[in-house]
C-alpha positions in Angstrom: 70.9 121.2 168.6 73.0 117.8 169.7 76.3 117.5 169.1 77.6 113.6 168.4 80.3 113.2 170.8 83.2 111.4 168.3 83.7 108.2 168.9 87.9 107.0 169.9 89.1 104.7 167.7 89.7 102.0 170.3 92.6 99.6 170.1 94.0 96.0 172.3 96.3 98.6 173.5 95.3 101.8 174.2 99.3 103.0 175.4 101.9 101.6 173.4 104.4 101.8 176.1 101.6 98.8 177.4 102.0 97.4 174.7 105.6 97.3 173.7 106.1 96.1 177.3 104.1 93.3 176.6 105.5 92.7 173.4 108.8 92.1 175.3 109.9 94.9 172.7 111.3 97.4 175.6 114.5 98.7 175.6 115.5 96.7 178.8 117.1 93.4 177.4 116.2 90.1 179.8 119.9 88.9 180.5 118.6 85.5 181.9 118.9 83.0 178.8 115.7 80.9 181.0 112.6 82.4 180.9 110.1 83.0 183.3 108.1 79.8 184.6 105.5 78.3 187.5 105.0 75.0 187.9 101.2 74.4 189.4 99.8 71.0 190.7 101.7 67.2 189.5 102.6 66.4 186.2 101.4 63.0 184.9 100.0 62.5 189.0 103.3 61.7 189.3 105.6 64.8 189.7 105.6 67.2 192.3 105.7 70.9 192.1 109.6 70.4 193.5 111.0 67.6 191.7 114.1 67.7 190.5 113.4 65.9 187.1 110.2 68.0 186.4 112.3 71.3 187.5 115.3 70.0 185.2 113.3 69.7 182.1 111.0 72.5 182.6 114.1 74.8 182.9 115.8 72.9 179.7 112.0 73.5 177.9 112.2 77.4 178.7 115.7 77.8 178.3 116.2 80.4 175.3 118.0 77.8 172.9 115.4 74.9 173.2 113.6 76.3 170.3 116.4 77.4 168.2 117.7 73.4 169.0 113.9 71.7 167.9 114.4 73.6 165.0 117.8 72.3 163.6 116.5 68.7 164.3 113.5 69.8 162.1 115.8 71.0 159.7 117.9 68.1 159.8 115.2 65.5 159.3 113.8 67.4 156.4 117.0 67.7 155.1 117.7 64.0 155.7 114.0 62.6 154.0 115.1 65.4 150.7 118.3 63.2 150.5 116.8 59.6 150.6 115.5 58.2 147.0 114.4 54.6 146.5 116.3 54.3 143.3 119.4 54.4 145.2 121.9 51.9 145.5 120.5 50.1 149.2 124.7 48.8 149.7 125.4 53.1 148.9 127.5 55.0 151.0 124.6 57.6 151.5 122.3 55.5 152.5 124.4 54.0 154.9 125.3 57.9 156.1 121.4 58.3 156.7 
């Protein structure tokens, strides 16, 4: 009689520590507010890797507060769209503010 081997349940991550490290939830906290990034090639066939403008924009976009600022701007834009009303007085104070 031949015994069949039990198959191990395979998951994407075999090690919980590796999965936690990949997700960034290990006990170590990142003290830097700028996420690491690597530039390569030329952007728009103009800006090289060492260009000051490109590096400044890359640092700004990869900053941890950038996503939150974009979400706040989207929220404010949505709020102003909900306040607009076609029946409002065109010379009213609310239309002036919006």
